[in-house]
C-alpha positions in Angstrom: 0.0 0.0 0.0 1.2 3.3 -1.0 0.5 7.0 -0.3 1.1 9.6 -2.6 1.0 13.4 -1.1 1.3 15.6 -4.0 -1.8 16.2 -5.5 -2.4 19.9 -6.9 -5.5 21.5 -8.0 -6.9 19.2 -10.6 -5.9 16.3 -8.3 -8.2 17.6 -5.6 -11.0 18.5 -8.2 -10.9 15.0 -9.9 -11.1 13.4 -6.5 -14.1 15.6 -5.7 -15.7 14.6 -8.9 -15.6 11.1 -7.8 -17.4 11.0 -4.4 -16.6 14.0 -2.4 -13.8 14.9 -0.5 -13.5 11.5 1.4 -12.6 9.7 -1.5 -9.3 7.9 -0.8 -10.5 6.7 2.4 -10.8 3.0 2.8 -14.7 2.3 3.3 -15.6 0.5 6.4 -18.8 -0.8 7.6 -20.1 -1.6 11.1 -23.0 -3.6 9.9 -22.7 -7.2 11.4 -21.3 -9.8 9.0 -20.3 -13.5 8.7 -18.1 -15.1 6.8 -18.9 -17.7 3.8 -16.9 -19.9 1.6 -17.9 -20.4 -1.9 -16.8 -22.7 -4.8 -15.9 -21.3 -8.0 -14.6 -22.8 -11.4 -11.4 -20.7 -10.6 -11.1 -22.1 -6.7 -12.9 -21.6 -3.6 -13.2 -18.1 -2.4 -14.0 -16.6 1.2 -16.6 -13.9 1.1 -18.8 -12.0 3.6 -22.6 -12.5 4.3 -23.4 -8.6 5.4 -26.9 -8.0 7.3 -28.6 -5.0 6.0 -31.9 -3.1 6.8 -34.1 -5.4 4.0 -31.9 -8.3 3.6 -28.3 -9.5 3.3 -25.5 -8.9 1.0 -22.9 -11.6 0.0 -19.9 -9.6 -0.8 -16.8 -11.1 -2.6 -13.9 -8.4 -2.6 -10.8 -8.0 -4.4 -11.0 -10.7 -7.0 -8.4 -10.6 -9.5 -9.2 -10.2 -13.1 -5.7 -9.5 -14.3 -2.0 -10.2 -13.3 -0.6 -7.3 -11.6 0.4 -4.6 -14.1 3.9 -4.1 -12.7 7.2 -4.5 -14.0 7.5 -5.6 -17.5 3.6 -5.7 -17.6 3.7 -1.7 -16.9 2.3 0.1 -19.8 1.0 -3.1 -21.6 -2.6 -4.8 -22.1 -3.5 -6.9 -19.2 -3.3 -10.4 -18.8 -5.3 -13.1 -17.4 -4.2 -13.9 -14.1 -2.6 -17.2 -12.7 -5.2 -19.6 -10.9 -4.9 -19.1 -7.1 -4.2 -22.1 -4.7 -6.1 -22.6 -1.8 -9.0 -20.4 -0.5 -8.8 -16.8 -1.6 -9.6 -14.4 0.9 -12.4 -11.9 -0.6 -13.5 -10.5 2.7 -11.5 -6.9 2.3 -11.2 -4.3 -0.6 -7.8 -4.1 -2.4 -6.2 -1.0 -2.9 -7.2 1.8 -5.7 -5.1 2.1 -8.7 -2.0 4.9 -8.3 -3.4 8.5 -7.9 -2.8 11.1 -5.3 -3.8 9.5 -1.9 -3.7 6.9 0.4 -4.5 3.1 -0.3 -3.2 2.9 -3.8 -1.1 0.5 -5.4 0.0 -0.3 -8.9 -1.2 -3.8 -8.3 -4.5 -2.8 -8.5 -6.8 -5.0 -11.1 -9.4 -6.4 -9.0 -13.3 -6.2 -8.7 -15.9 -6.6 -6.1 -19.0 -8.8 -6.4 -22.4 -8.1 -4.5 -24.8 -10.9 -4.6 -28.4 -9.9 -2.8 -29.9 -12.4 -0.1 -29.0 -15.8 -1.5 -26.0 -17.5 -3.3 -27.3 -19.9 -5.9 -25.4 -20.5 -8.9 -28.8 -21.3 -10.8 -30.5 -18.2 -9.9 -29.8 -16.3 -13.4 -29.8 -12.7 -12.0 -29.3 -9.9 -14.1 -25.7 -8.3 -13.8 -24.5 -4.6 -13.4 -20.9 -3.7 -13.5 -20.0 -0.4 -12.7 -17.1 1.8 -13.8 -16.2 4.8 -11.6 -15.7 8.3 -12.7 -12.8 10.7 -11.8 -11.6 12.1 -15.0 -9.6 9.1 -15.9 -7.4 10.4 -13.2 -8.6 9.1 -10.2 -11.4 6.8 -8.4 -11.7 3.3 -7.4 -14.3 0.6 -7.7 -13.6 -0.3 -4.3 -15.2 3.3 -3.2 -18.4 2.1 -4.5 -20.9 -0.6 -2.1 -23.3 -2.1 -4.4 -24.9 -4.1 -1.9 -27.9 -1.6 -1.6 -28.7 -1.5 -5.5 -28.3 -5.3 -5.7 -30.6 -6.0 -2.7 -33.3 -3.4 -4.0 -33.5 -4.6 -7.8 -32.5 -8.3 -6.9 -29.6 -7.9 -9.5 -26.0 -8.7 -8.9 -23.7 -5.6 -8.9 -20.0 -5.6 -10.0 -17.5 -2.8 -9.3 -14.4 -2.7 -11.1 -10.7 -1.0 -10.8 -8.8 -0.1 -14.0 -5.5 1.6 -14.5 -5.8 5.5 -14.5 -3.7 8.7 -15.3 -0.3 7.7 -16.7 -0.4 4.1 -15.9 -3.6 3.6 -17.8 -3.4 6.3 -20.8 0.4 7.0 -21.9 1.3 6.4 -25.0 4.3 7.3 -26.6 2.0 8.2 -30.3 3.3 5.0 -31.9 2.3 2.1 -29.1 -1.5 1.3 -28.1 -2.0 3.0 -24.7 -5.5 3.0 -23.6 -4.6 0.4 -21.2 -7.4 1.5 -18.9 -9.8 0.6 -21.6 -8.2 -2.9 -21.9 -8.6 -3.4 -18.4 -12.5 -3.0 -18.6 -12.6 -5.3 -21.3 -10.7 -7.9 -19.5 -12.9 -7.2 -16.5 -15.9 -7.8 -18.7 -14.3 -11.1 -20.3 -14.2 -12.2 -16.2 -17.8 -11.5 -15.9 -18.6 -13.3 -19.1 -16.8 -16.8 -18.0 -17.4 -16.1 -14.2 -20.3 -14.6 -12.7 -22.6 -17.4 -13.2 -20.8 -19.0 -10.5 -22.3 -16.5 -8.5 -25.6 -16.8 -9.9 -25.5 -14.0 -13.0 -27.0 -14.6 -16.0 -24.3 -13.8 -18.7 -27.2 -12.9 -21.6 -28.2 -9.7 -19.3 -25.3 -7.8 -18.4 -25.3 -3.8 -18.1 -22.6 -1.8 -17.8 -23.1 1.5 -16.4 -21.1 4.5 -15.1 -20.9 8.3 -14.5 -18.4 11.0 -16.0 -15.3 9.1 -16.9 -17.2 6.0 -16.5 -19.8 7.0 -18.7 -17.2 8.0 -21.3 -15.9 4.6 -20.6 -19.2 2.5 -21.3 -19.9 4.9 -24.3 -16.4 3.8 -25.8 -16.9 0.0 -25.0 -20.3 0.0 -26.8 -18.6 0.9 -30.1 -15.8 -1.8 -30.1 -17.0 -4.5 -32.1 -15.0 -6.9 -30.2 -16.9 -6.5 -27.1 -20.0 -8.2 -28.9 -21.7 -10.8 -26.3 -19.8 -9.1 -23.3 -22.7 -7.0 -22.6 -26.4 -6.1 -23.8 -27.2 -2.9 -22.0 -25.4 0.6 -21.4 -26.2 3.2 -18.8 -24.1 6.2 -19.4 -24.7 8.8 -16.6 -23.3 12.5 -17.4 -20.9 11.4 -20.4 -20.5 10.1 -23.8 -18.0 8.8 -26.1 -18.4 11.9 -28.7 -17.9 15.7 -28.0 -14.9 17.5 -26.7 -12.6 14.6 -26.1 -8.7 13.9 -25.8 -7.2 13.7 -29.3 -4.1 12.9 -27.7 -2.3 16.3 -28.0 -3.0 17.4 -24.6 -1.7 14.1 -23.2 1.3 14.4 -25.5 2.2 17.6 -23.7 1.6 15.8 -20.2 3.6 12.7 -20.9 6.4 14.7 -22.4 6.9 16.8 -19.1 7.1 13.4 -17.3 9.5 11.8 -19.5 11.8 15.0 -19.6 11.3 15.2 -15.6 12.4 11.6 -15.0 15.2 11.9 -17.6 13.4 9.2 -20.1 13.7 11.3 -23.2 14.9 9.6 -25.9 14.6 9.2 -29.7 13.4 6.1 -29.6 9.9 5.3 -27.8 11.4 1.7 -26.7 14.1 3.3 -24.9 11.6 5.8 -23.3 9.4 3.2 -22.2 12.0 0.8 -20.7 13.2 3.8 -19.0 9.7 4.5 -17.4 9.5 0.9 -16.3 12.4 1.4 -14.2 11.0 4.1 -12.3 9.0 3.5 -8.9 5.1 4.0 -9.2 5.5 6.7 -6.7 8.1 8.6 -9.0 5.9 8.4 -12.0 2.8 9.1 -9.8 4.3 12.3 -8.4 5.8 13.4 -11.7 2.4 12.8 -13.7 0.6 15.4 -11.5 3.1 17.8 -11.3 3.0 17.8 -15.1 -0.7 17.4 -15.6 -1.0 20.5 -13.0 1.5 22.5 -15.0 -0.3 21.7 -18.4 -3.6 22.7 -17.1 -2.6 25.6 -15.4 -1.0 27.2 -18.6 -4.7 27.8 -19.6 -8.2 26.7 -19.4 -9.3 23.9 -21.8 -12.2 21.7 -22.3 -10.2 19.0 -24.1 -9.4 16.2 -21.7 -5.7 15.9 -21.2 -6.1 12.0 -20.1 -8.4 9.3 -21.2 -9.1 7.0 -24.3 -7.2 8.1 -27.8 -7.1 7.2 -31.3 -4.6 4.5 -31.2 -5.0 2.5 -34.3 -6.2 -0.6 -32.6 -9.3 -0.1 -30.6 -9.7 3.4 -32.4 -8.7 4.1 -36.1 -10.8 7.2 -36.5 -12.6 9.9 -34.7 -14.9 8.7 -32.1 -17.8 11.0 -33.2 -17.1 9.5 -36.9 -18.1 6.1 -35.6 -21.5 7.4 -34.8 -22.2 8.7 -38.2 -20.9 5.3 -40.1 -24.4 3.3 -40.0 -22.7 0.6 -41.8 -19.7 0.2 -39.9 -19.4 -2.7 -37.2 -18.8 -0.1 -34.4 -22.5 1.6 -35.5 -23.9 -2.0 -35.7 -22.9 -3.1 -32.3 -24.0 0.1 -30.5 -27.2 -0.1 -32.2 -28.0 -3.7 -30.9 -27.5 -2.9 -27.3 -30.3 -1.3 -25.2 -29.0 2.3 -24.2 -30.2 4.7 -21.4 -28.1 7.9 -21.0 -28.9 11.5 -19.2 -27.7 14.2 -17.6 -27.9 16.2 -14.2 -29.7 19.7 -14.3 -27.0 21.7 -13.6 -23.9 19.7 -14.8 -21.5 22.5 -15.6 -21.8 24.0 -12.4 -18.4 22.4 -10.7 -16.3 23.2 -13.8 -17.0 26.8 -13.8 -15.2 26.9 -10.9 -12.0 26.1 -12.6 -13.2 28.1 -15.7 -13.4 30.9 -13.8 -10.1 30.6 -11.6 -8.5 31.3 -15.1 -10.4 35.1 -15.1 -7.7 36.6 -13.4 -8.5 39.9 -15.2 -11.6 40.2 -12.4 -9.7 39.5 -9.5 -12.4 41.8 -7.3 -15.4 39.9 -8.7 -16.9 37.4 -6.2 -17.8 34.5 -8.4 -19.4 32.5 -5.6 -22.2 35.0 -6.0 -22.8 35.1 -9.9 -21.6 34.4 -13.4 -22.3 37.8 -15.4 -23.3 37.8 -18.7 -20.2 40.0 -19.4 -18.1 36.9 -18.3 -19.6 34.5 -20.7 -19.6 36.8 -23.8 -16.2 38.3 -23.3 -14.3 35.1 -21.8 -16.2 31.8 -21.9 -17.3 31.8 -25.4 -14.3 32.9 -27.0 -12.6 30.3 -25.0 -14.9 27.3 -25.8 -15.0 28.5 -29.7 -11.3 28.8 -30.0 -10.7 25.4 -28.7 -13.3 23.9 -30.8 -13.4 25.5 -34.2 -10.4 27.9 -33.9 -11.1 31.6 -34.1 -14.3 32.0 -35.6 -16.1 35.5 -35.0 -19.5 34.3 -36.3 -19.7 31.3 -34.3 -18.8 33.3 -31.4 -21.8 35.8 -32.2 -24.1 33.0 -33.0 -23.3 31.5 -29.6 -23.8 35.2 -27.8 -26.9 35.6 -29.4 -28.6 32.3 -28.2 -27.4 32.4 -24.8 -26.4 35.8 -23.8 -28.5 38.3 -25.2 -30.8 40.0 -24.7 -28.8 40.4 -21.2 -31.6 40.3 -18.3 -30.3 43.5 -16.9 -29.9 43.5 -13.0 -31.0 39.8 -13.0 -27.5 38.2 -12.0 -29.5 34.9 -11.3 -30.8 34.9 -14.8 -27.6 35.5 -16.4 -25.7 32.8 -14.4 -28.2 30.6 -15.6 -27.5 31.0 -19.0 -24.0 30.7 -18.5 -24.3 27.4 -16.7 -26.8 26.1 -19.7 -24.3 27.3 -22.3 -21.4 25.6 -20.7 -23.5 22.6 -20.1 -24.6 22.4 -23.8 -21.1 22.2 -24.9 -19.5 19.9 -22.7 -22.7 17.5 -21.9 -25.9 17.9 -23.5 -24.9 18.4 -27.2 -23.0 14.9 -27.2 -25.7 13.0 -25.2 -28.0 14.1 -28.1 -25.7 12.9 -30.6 -25.4 9.5 -28.9 -29.3 9.3 -28.4 -29.9 10.5 -32.2 -27.6 7.7 -33.4 -29.0 5.0 -31.6 -32.7 6.0 -32.2 -34.6 3.7 -35.2 -33.1 0.4 -33.9 -34.6 -2.7 -32.5 -32.9 -1.9 -29.2 -34.4 0.4 -26.6 -33.3 4.1 -26.4 -34.0 5.9 -23.2 -33.3 9.5 -21.7 -33.5 10.9 -18.2 -32.8 14.3 -16.4 -31.6 14.2 -12.9 -32.8 17.5 -11.4 -32.8 17.2 -7.4 -30.7 19.1 -5.5 -29.4 17.2 -2.4 -28.6 18.5 1.0 -25.1 18.1 0.4 -22.6 18.6 -2.3 -19.4 17.3 -4.0 -17.8 20.6 -3.5 -18.6 22.7 -0.5 -19.4 25.7 0.3 -21.7 25.5 -2.6 -21.5 28.6 -4.9 -24.8 30.6 -4.4 -25.4 30.5 -8.0 -25.6 26.7 -8.5 -29.0 25.4 -8.3 -30.4 21.8 -9.2 -28.0 18.8 -9.4 -24.4 19.7 -9.9 -22.2 17.1 -11.7 -21.8 13.6 -9.7 -25.0 14.6 -7.5 -26.7 11.3 -8.8 -24.3 8.7 -7.8 -25.2 8.6 -4.1 -28.9 8.0 -5.2 -27.9 5.5 -7.8 -26.4 3.3 -5.0 -29.2 3.6 -2.1 -27.6 6.7 -0.3 -25.3 4.1 1.3 -21.7 4.8 2.6 -21.6 8.0 -0.1 -24.3 9.7 1.9 -22.6 12.1 4.6 -22.7 10.4 7.9 -23.4 13.9 9.8 -26.5 14.5 7.8 -29.9 12.5 9.1 -31.4 10.6 5.9 -34.3 12.6 4.4 -37.6 10.5 3.7 -37.7 12.4 0.2 -34.4 11.6 -0.9 -34.5 8.1 0.2 -37.9 7.8 -1.9 -35.9 9.2 -4.7 -33.2 6.8 -4.5 -35.5 3.9 -4.4 -37.1 5.2 -7.5 -33.8 5.9 -9.3 -32.6 2.1 -8.3 -36.0 0.6 -9.6 -35.5 2.5 -12.9 -31.9 1.0 -13.1 -32.5 -2.5 -12.0 -35.7 -2.7 -14.2 -33.6 -1.7 -17.1 -30.9 -4.1 -16.4 -33.5 -7.1 -16.3 -35.6 -6.4 -19.2 -34.4 -3.2 -21.1 
């Protein structure tokens, strides 16, 4: 187990995006439990039977789905693990993949299985596989307890770790990269091969995720070789299309890391060998320093980390895949059931970062409002320049749509428009493009909007102008307001009812589309 102290502003933000400011503390439970041994084709496992309010949960934590990606396996596709001997202890979570914080390790490719009420290999329960968010920088499948969701819907929930940041998405431009996605694919193959031992139905597998997790499931749904690994997709606040990492921003980060560690070489093979000789801690510290430097240089909506066009999984722009209806990628995507949606105030958390760069307004209190002048003079030009280059006509059209006429004196209205502008660019437009590409198929297509403003938030104090559901506010409701719910806030009957309804929607979709 490793502790990495160097975080930086984006490290803090990406942690908050996952589950709040307790992201990297190990979850614990005071609920009564007993151990249970269970036989699987890979060997016997020791899990927990945990008592819940309305039943029980069988939990098997820390099951390896790949060899530890260490040594020569660093910056390589994951490999199927060796069989274990004896009884595998699956009563505690394994460490998160390398990132800032505590309880992290490069040996991190494990998953967790949550089974409701009874263990029965013939039960044929629907399966839901969760991929966490965190900007492809941070996060862990072990931070999300799937017990309440599994029990509520009588489904099996699987949560997955996958490699992140430099370890998951490093590329020299002439090697594959996308190792984090390959991890996810191998985890799904594990589910296909083994979840039946826990009573799962491999013909009813739903992949779901939020933010970077939603981007992940969107990507997985346009990779034809995944056919048969899952049948349904839920993408919460994220999509495979839209402003995405082309590799340019990532290469800026990687170049800084390589130079900082003295691994620069004309040969990418030599560079990778040098990086493999560095400790995981050295790589992580160098990564965050480089990432923060690149992000601090100027605000960008282009992700500097995540899946890239690698010539293997992806040979063309992600959005182009959704316009070629005869491609294998589109045929696969249009064969799976698809549910996607957004929160009503998605952009709120990211405006705090964008406004951090508006240093020419040092005296304006951005916790109170976002005036129209900021949207018109700063936000719109920044977005247009990064998406289309310098194009005054586009800037004017956007301003006419979102800024003018300015509601004089009504800062709430001006702020609402600014948030809608940013949310439309980052989230809404690509969600609609994904929905449009999926419509008209034999598969089922659904959209949702989550608008409830919870009594707590991922970022505190909550800005006065932020109303509705912020980015990430939906996660706790999907999982039954369990350990993600702040312990110092009494659970509210209204919010419990909202959570139960969402869990019913999600699990019903998983069971029957």
